[in-house]
C-alpha positions as CSV (number, residue, x, y, z in Angstrom):
1,M,-46.6,-39.3,-4.1
2,K,-45.7,-35.8,-2.9
3,S,-46.5,-32.6,-4.6
4,I,-43.7,-30.0,-4.7
5,M,-43.8,-26.3,-5.8
6,I,-40.7,-24.2,-6.3
7,F,-40.9,-20.4,-6.5
8,A,-38.0,-18.7,-8.2
9,P,-37.8,-14.9,-8.2
10,H,-35.8,-14.9,-11.5
11,P,-34.9,-17.4,-14.2
12,D,-31.9,-19.4,-12.8
13,D,-32.8,-19.1,-9.1
14,E,-34.7,-22.4,-9.3
15,V,-31.6,-24.3,-10.5
16,L,-29.2,-22.6,-8.1
17,M,-31.5,-23.4,-5.1
18,T,-33.2,-26.7,-5.9
19,S,-31.6,-28.7,-8.8
20,G,-31.1,-31.6,-6.4
21,I,-34.6,-31.3,-5.1
22,I,-36.0,-31.4,-8.6
23,E,-33.8,-34.3,-9.7
24,N,-34.7,-36.3,-6.6
25,A,-38.4,-35.6,-7.1
26,V,-38.2,-36.8,-10.7
27,I,-36.4,-40.0,-9.6
28,E,-38.9,-40.7,-6.9
29,G,-42.0,-40.0,-9.1
30,N,-43.1,-36.9,-7.2
31,R,-45.0,-34.1,-8.8
32,V,-43.0,-30.8,-9.3
33,K,-44.1,-27.4,-10.5
34,V,-41.6,-24.6,-10.9
35,V,-43.1,-21.1,-10.8
36,I,-40.8,-18.2,-12.0
37,L,-42.1,-14.9,-10.8
38,T,-40.2,-12.4,-13.0
39,N,-38.6,-12.5,-16.4
40,G,-35.3,-11.2,-15.1
41,D,-35.4,-8.4,-17.7
42,Y,-33.7,-5.8,-15.5
43,G,-32.2,-3.0,-17.7
44,A,-33.6,-4.4,-21.0
45,S,-34.9,-2.1,-23.7
46,N,-37.4,-4.7,-24.9
47,K,-38.9,-8.1,-24.1
48,I,-36.3,-10.2,-26.0
49,Y,-33.9,-10.4,-23.1
50,G,-36.5,-11.6,-20.7
51,Q,-37.8,-14.1,-23.2
52,I,-34.2,-15.4,-23.7
53,R,-33.9,-15.9,-19.9
54,L,-37.2,-17.8,-19.8
55,S,-36.0,-20.0,-22.6
56,E,-32.9,-20.8,-20.6
57,S,-35.0,-21.9,-17.7
58,I,-36.9,-24.3,-20.0
59,D,-33.6,-25.7,-21.3
60,A,-32.3,-26.2,-17.8
61,L,-35.4,-27.6,-16.2
62,T,-36.2,-30.0,-19.0
63,F,-32.5,-31.1,-18.7
64,L,-33.3,-32.0,-15.1
65,G,-36.3,-34.1,-16.2
66,L,-39.2,-31.8,-15.9
67,K,-41.9,-31.5,-18.5
68,I,-42.6,-28.2,-20.1
69,E,-46.1,-28.2,-18.6
70,D,-44.5,-28.3,-15.2
71,I,-42.9,-24.8,-15.7
72,V,-45.0,-21.7,-14.9
73,F,-44.0,-18.2,-15.9
74,L,-45.8,-15.5,-14.0
75,G,-44.2,-13.0,-16.4
76,Y,-43.6,-10.0,-14.1
77,G,-40.8,-7.4,-14.4
78,D,-37.4,-6.8,-12.9
79,T,-36.1,-3.4,-11.9
80,G,-33.1,-4.1,-9.7
81,M,-31.7,-5.8,-6.5
82,S,-31.7,-3.1,-3.8
83,K,-34.7,-2.2,-1.6
84,E,-35.1,1.0,-3.5
85,D,-35.0,-0.7,-6.9
86,S,-36.6,-4.1,-6.4
87,F,-39.7,-4.6,-8.6
88,L,-41.3,-7.2,-6.3
89,R,-40.7,-5.0,-3.2
90,K,-42.3,-2.0,-5.0
91,L,-45.4,-4.2,-5.7
92,Y,-45.6,-5.6,-2.2
93,Y,-45.3,-2.2,-0.5
94,S,-47.3,-0.2,-3.0
95,E,-49.8,2.3,-1.5
96,S,-52.7,0.6,-3.4
97,D,-53.1,-3.0,-4.5
98,T,-54.0,-1.7,-7.9
99,D,-51.1,0.8,-8.4
100,I,-49.2,-0.2,-11.6
101,I,-45.4,-0.5,-11.4
102,K,-43.9,0.1,-14.8
103,T,-40.5,-1.4,-15.9
104,S,-38.2,-0.6,-18.8
105,V,-40.2,-3.0,-21.1
106,G,-43.8,-2.5,-20.0
107,S,-46.5,-2.8,-17.4
108,Q,-48.1,-6.2,-18.2
109,T,-47.1,-9.9,-17.9
110,Y,-45.6,-11.6,-20.8
111,G,-44.1,-15.0,-21.8
112,I,-42.1,-16.3,-24.7
113,S,-43.0,-15.2,-28.3
114,L,-42.1,-16.6,-31.7
115,N,-39.4,-13.9,-32.1
116,S,-37.4,-15.0,-29.1
117,N,-37.5,-18.8,-29.4
118,P,-39.4,-20.6,-32.2
119,N,-39.4,-23.8,-30.2
120,F,-41.6,-22.3,-27.5
121,A,-43.8,-20.0,-29.6
122,S,-46.9,-20.5,-27.5
123,F,-45.4,-20.4,-24.0
124,K,-47.7,-17.8,-22.5
125,D,-47.5,-16.1,-19.1
126,F,-49.7,-17.7,-16.4
127,H,-52.2,-14.8,-16.3
128,S,-52.8,-15.0,-20.0
129,L,-53.3,-18.8,-19.8
130,L,-55.9,-18.3,-17.0
131,Y,-57.8,-15.3,-18.3
132,G,-56.9,-14.9,-22.0
133,T,-55.1,-11.5,-21.4
134,P,-51.9,-10.4,-19.7
135,G,-52.0,-9.2,-16.1
136,D,-51.2,-5.7,-14.9
137,Y,-48.1,-5.1,-12.9
138,N,-49.7,-4.5,-9.6
139,K,-49.9,-6.3,-6.2
140,K,-53.5,-7.4,-6.6
141,T,-52.7,-9.3,-9.8
142,I,-49.5,-11.0,-8.7
143,M,-51.1,-12.1,-5.4
144,S,-54.0,-13.5,-7.4
145,D,-51.6,-15.4,-9.7
146,I,-49.5,-16.8,-6.9
147,E,-52.6,-18.0,-5.0
148,A,-54.1,-19.5,-8.2
149,A,-50.9,-21.5,-8.8
150,V,-50.8,-22.8,-5.3
151,K,-54.6,-23.6,-5.2
152,M,-54.4,-25.5,-8.4
153,N,-51.8,-27.9,-7.0
154,L,-52.0,-27.6,-3.1
155,P,-48.4,-28.7,-2.8
156,D,-47.2,-30.6,0.2
157,D,-43.8,-28.8,0.1
158,I,-43.1,-25.3,-1.1
159,Y,-39.6,-24.0,-1.8
160,V,-38.7,-20.3,-2.0
161,T,-35.9,-17.9,-1.4
162,S,-35.5,-16.7,2.2
163,L,-37.0,-13.7,3.9
164,Y,-33.4,-12.7,4.6
165,D,-31.9,-13.2,1.1
166,G,-29.7,-10.2,0.2
167,H,-31.6,-9.6,-3.1
168,S,-34.8,-7.7,-2.3
169,D,-36.7,-9.5,-5.0
170,H,-35.8,-12.7,-3.3
171,S,-36.8,-11.7,0.2
172,T,-40.1,-10.2,-1.1
173,A,-40.9,-13.4,-2.9
174,Y,-41.0,-15.0,0.5
175,L,-43.5,-12.5,1.7
176,F,-45.7,-13.0,-1.3
177,V,-45.7,-16.8,-0.9
178,V,-46.4,-16.7,2.9
179,D,-49.3,-14.3,2.4
180,S,-50.7,-16.6,-0.3
181,I,-50.4,-19.6,1.9
182,I,-52.3,-17.8,4.7
183,N,-55.0,-16.6,2.4
184,I,-55.5,-20.1,1.1
185,K,-55.6,-21.5,4.7
186,K,-58.5,-19.1,5.4
187,Q,-60.4,-20.8,2.6
188,I,-59.1,-24.3,3.2
189,P,-58.2,-24.6,6.9
190,S,-56.8,-28.1,6.5
191,Y,-54.1,-27.0,4.0
192,S,-50.8,-27.1,5.9
193,P,-47.8,-27.2,3.6
194,K,-44.2,-27.2,4.7
195,L,-42.3,-24.1,3.5
196,H,-38.6,-24.5,2.8
197,E,-36.6,-21.2,2.5
198,S,-33.0,-20.9,1.3
199,L,-30.4,-18.2,0.6
200,I,-29.0,-17.4,-2.8
201,H,-27.5,-14.0,-1.9
202,P,-26.1,-13.8,1.6
203,V,-27.8,-11.3,3.9
204,N,-24.7,-9.1,4.1
205,G,-24.6,-8.8,0.4
206,D,-21.0,-10.1,0.1
207,E,-21.2,-12.3,-2.9
208,N,-17.4,-12.6,-3.1
209,S,-17.1,-14.8,-0.1
210,W,-20.2,-17.0,-0.2
211,P,-20.9,-19.5,-1.4
212,S,-17.3,-20.6,-1.2
213,R,-15.5,-21.0,-4.5
214,E,-13.7,-24.4,-4.4
215,I,-10.2,-24.5,-5.9
216,D,-9.9,-28.4,-5.8
217,P,-11.1,-29.8,-9.1
218,F,-11.5,-33.2,-7.6
219,S,-13.9,-32.6,-4.7
220,I,-17.4,-31.3,-4.1
221,I,-18.0,-29.7,-0.6
222,P,-21.2,-28.8,1.2
223,F,-22.4,-25.2,1.8
224,T,-20.9,-23.4,4.7
225,K,-22.6,-20.9,7.0
226,P,-23.2,-17.6,5.2
227,P,-21.4,-14.7,6.9
228,Q,-23.2,-12.8,9.6
229,L,-26.2,-15.1,9.4
230,E,-27.0,-15.1,13.0
231,D,-26.1,-11.4,13.5
232,L,-28.5,-10.1,10.9
233,T,-31.3,-12.7,10.9
234,T,-33.4,-14.9,13.2
235,L,-32.1,-18.0,11.4
236,K,-29.7,-20.6,13.0
237,W,-27.3,-22.5,10.9
238,E,-27.6,-25.6,13.1
239,S,-31.3,-25.7,12.3
240,I,-30.9,-26.2,8.5
241,E,-32.4,-29.1,6.6
242,S,-29.4,-30.3,4.6
243,I,-30.3,-32.5,1.7
244,P,-27.6,-34.3,-0.3
245,V,-27.8,-33.8,-4.1
246,P,-28.1,-37.0,-6.2
247,D,-24.9,-38.8,-7.2
248,N,-24.8,-37.3,-10.7
249,M,-24.5,-33.9,-9.0
250,Q,-21.6,-34.9,-6.9
251,V,-19.4,-35.8,-9.9
252,V,-16.0,-34.2,-10.5
253,P,-14.5,-32.8,-12.7
254,R,-17.5,-30.4,-12.7
255,E,-17.9,-30.5,-16.5
256,F,-19.6,-33.9,-15.9
257,N,-21.6,-32.7,-12.9
258,K,-25.3,-32.5,-13.7
259,K,-26.0,-29.4,-11.5
260,Y,-23.0,-27.6,-12.9
261,Q,-24.3,-28.5,-16.4
262,A,-27.8,-27.2,-15.6
263,I,-26.4,-24.0,-14.2
264,N,-24.5,-23.4,-17.4
265,K,-27.7,-23.6,-19.5
266,Y,-28.1,-19.9,-18.5
267,Y,-25.9,-18.5,-21.2
268,S,-27.0,-15.0,-20.6
269,Q,-25.6,-15.1,-17.1
270,I,-22.1,-16.2,-18.0
271,Y,-20.7,-12.8,-16.8
272,A,-20.8,-14.3,-13.3
273,P,-19.6,-17.9,-13.8
274,Y,-17.7,-18.3,-10.5
275,Y,-20.6,-17.1,-8.5
276,L,-23.2,-19.2,-10.3
277,N,-21.1,-22.4,-10.4
278,S,-20.3,-22.1,-6.7
279,F,-23.8,-23.4,-6.1
280,A,-22.7,-26.8,-7.4
281,K,-22.2,-28.2,-3.9
282,S,-22.8,-31.6,-2.4
283,N,-26.0,-30.6,-0.7
284,E,-28.8,-28.1,-0.7
285,F,-30.0,-26.4,2.5
286,F,-33.3,-25.0,3.8
287,W,-35.0,-23.8,6.9
288,V,-38.4,-25.4,7.3
289,R,-41.7,-23.9,8.4
290,D,-44.8,-25.9,9.4
291,F,-48.0,-24.2,8.3
292,S,-50.2,-26.4,10.5
293,N,-50.2,-23.4,12.8
294,I,-53.9,-22.8,13.6
295,A,-53.3,-19.2,14.9
296,L,-53.3,-18.2,11.2
297,N,-57.1,-18.7,11.2
298,A,-57.8,-17.1,14.5
299,E,-59.6,-13.8,15.4
300,V,-57.4,-11.4,17.3
301,E,-58.1,-8.9,20.1
302,V,-55.5,-6.8,21.8
303,S,-55.2,-4.3,24.7
304,S,-53.8,-1.8,22.2
305,E,-51.9,-1.6,18.9
306,N,-49.7,0.9,17.0
307,S,-51.6,1.6,13.9
308,D,-49.3,4.5,12.9
309,Y,-46.6,1.9,12.0
310,G,-49.0,-0.9,11.0
311,Q,-48.0,-2.9,14.1
312,L,-51.5,-4.3,14.6
313,G,-52.7,-7.3,16.6
314,T,-53.2,-9.2,13.4
315,K,-49.4,-8.9,12.7
316,A,-48.8,-11.5,15.5
317,I,-50.4,-14.1,13.2
318,D,-49.1,-13.0,9.8
319,G,-46.7,-15.9,9.4
320,I,-43.5,-13.6,9.7
321,R,-41.4,-14.3,12.7
322,D,-39.7,-10.9,12.8
323,G,-40.2,-7.2,13.5
324,Y,-38.2,-4.1,14.2
325,P,-35.6,-3.2,13.0
326,R,-35.8,-5.5,10.0
327,Y,-39.6,-5.8,9.4
328,T,-41.2,-3.1,11.5
329,E,-44.6,-3.6,10.0
330,K,-44.6,-7.4,10.7
331,E,-45.1,-7.4,14.5
332,W,-47.7,-6.6,17.1
333,V,-46.7,-3.6,19.2
334,T,-48.7,-1.9,22.0
335,T,-48.9,1.9,22.4
336,G,-46.8,2.5,25.5
337,E,-48.0,-0.6,27.4
338,L,-45.9,-2.9,29.5
339,N,-47.4,-4.7,32.5
340,G,-51.1,-5.6,31.8
341,A,-50.9,-5.7,28.0
342,W,-52.7,-8.6,26.5
343,I,-53.5,-10.4,23.2
344,K,-56.3,-12.9,22.7
345,L,-56.8,-15.5,19.9
346,S,-60.2,-17.1,19.4
347,W,-61.9,-19.5,17.0
348,P,-65.6,-20.0,16.2
349,M,-65.3,-23.8,16.8
350,P,-63.3,-25.8,19.5
351,Q,-59.7,-26.5,18.6
352,W,-57.4,-29.3,19.9
353,V,-54.1,-27.7,20.9
354,K,-51.0,-29.0,22.6
355,C,-48.2,-26.5,21.8
356,I,-47.8,-22.7,21.6
357,V,-44.7,-20.8,20.3
358,L,-44.2,-17.2,21.4
359,Y,-41.8,-14.9,19.6
360,D,-40.9,-11.8,21.6
361,R,-40.2,-8.6,19.7
362,P,-36.7,-9.1,18.2
363,N,-35.3,-5.8,19.4
364,L,-33.3,-6.1,22.7
365,I,-35.1,-3.3,24.5
366,D,-38.8,-4.4,24.7
367,H,-38.8,-7.7,26.6
368,I,-41.6,-9.9,28.1
369,E,-40.3,-11.2,31.4
370,K,-43.4,-12.8,32.9
371,A,-46.8,-13.6,31.4
372,T,-49.8,-15.9,31.9
373,L,-51.5,-18.0,29.1
374,T,-55.1,-18.4,30.0
375,F,-57.4,-20.8,28.2
376,S,-61.2,-21.0,27.6
377,D,-61.4,-24.2,29.7
378,G,-60.2,-22.2,32.8
379,D,-56.7,-23.5,32.8
380,F,-53.6,-21.3,32.8
381,I,-49.8,-21.6,32.3
382,E,-47.2,-19.2,33.6
383,V,-44.5,-18.4,31.0
384,G,-41.4,-16.3,30.8
385,P,-39.0,-14.8,30.5
386,L,-39.2,-15.0,26.7
387,T,-36.0,-15.2,24.7
388,N,-35.1,-11.5,24.2
389,N,-34.0,-11.7,20.5
390,G,-37.3,-13.0,19.1
391,S,-36.0,-16.5,18.4
392,G,-39.1,-18.2,19.9
393,D,-40.1,-20.1,23.0
394,V,-42.0,-23.4,22.9
395,I,-44.7,-24.1,25.5
396,S,-46.0,-27.6,25.4
397,F,-48.8,-29.2,27.4
398,Q,-51.3,-32.0,27.4
399,P,-53.8,-31.7,24.5
400,K,-56.9,-29.6,25.3
401,S,-60.0,-28.5,23.5
402,I,-60.4,-24.7,23.6
403,T,-62.1,-21.8,21.8
404,W,-59.7,-19.1,22.9
405,I,-56.2,-18.3,24.3
406,K,-55.2,-15.1,26.0
407,L,-51.6,-14.0,26.8
408,I,-51.6,-11.5,29.7
409,I,-48.2,-9.8,30.4
410,S,-47.5,-9.3,34.1
411,Q,-43.8,-8.2,34.0
412,A,-42.1,-6.4,31.1
413,S,-39.3,-4.0,30.4
414,G,-38.8,-1.5,27.6
415,E,-41.3,1.0,26.1
416,N,-43.8,-0.7,23.9
417,I,-44.3,-4.4,24.6
418,G,-45.6,-6.9,22.0
419,L,-44.9,-10.0,19.9
420,S,-43.5,-10.7,16.5
421,E,-45.5,-13.9,16.2
422,F,-48.0,-16.1,18.3
423,E,-48.2,-19.7,16.9
424,V,-50.6,-22.4,18.1
425,Y,-50.3,-26.1,17.1
């Protein structure tokens, strides 16, 4: 039996992204937990609207076969979609982990009260269930809540909106979940879930063209490639995991289609029916990450690092395969170094390794052309040139036991060489 956890930034994202995953899991007897990060109360004058949206998630998820105890409301706020307005982004990039971000309805987590839905009068937010009191709207609290939810279940598979989703709450949800997985791996090194990311809002923000709006009432089609996907992200459409939805979600006319019916449980969102219902497709799609990467537990040394922009050596093992210009603070960058720059990963105990994946900086100026991987056992491998768009190069070799790996750059072009990620398997 597998354990699955789904992280939804807002009430309804869980059904748009993973209705088929949930239904299949219920059919197969797998354990599923759905964690909804915010209450979707953007622009509300009080908590009632957020509580209505949470109630809609309960209606939709129980319709798909989940038990109420399998639904977790973290109970955080919602302040908008853009980078400037996104509540989750404000939390993630706050100057201090304890800075409180207020919304139009408050500054502490909340769930469903008697006034909003008598059927779910005691459905508290997760922090209140754990500690007896609501949690403050700050980065420290939400990180603690996400980690607690994952540690209580240690799911084999985690689903979340993509790093490149056009809604900033969605892309930031990915960052929070990845950070939480890494923090847990430092406590439980054997924990190696698979992370499945998907898009709900296309990266170019054009909701009018994707997902496609079918006009044939007698057919259900699969998702097509989102516009500008490979121009604006490091993702490749040919790399998706495409999972057919169950037969009852392929039914036409759509009024009898179970995913369509689940989507329409969100009555508060009926202002966008064509957009929401366009997610009733014949498949669901994801890009999959394997968190058996042991570099996440390594110690890092570097020849230099750019602390002014947060481009530290540790950012080469932060789980994010990107950097400038999209995620400047998520890559390792030297200070004016080219040839001779180096990065070293080490572990206190010997590790068996057989594969390394190197991700060059994704900008097209700074490029590692030649380098040498040296190992604690005295062996070495010449590598390069690395792919110059940061998409990753796999170096495989016979399994070996080592305590450290060092990448020494011997030929490079640009201004400040570095890596967006250094993975070891």
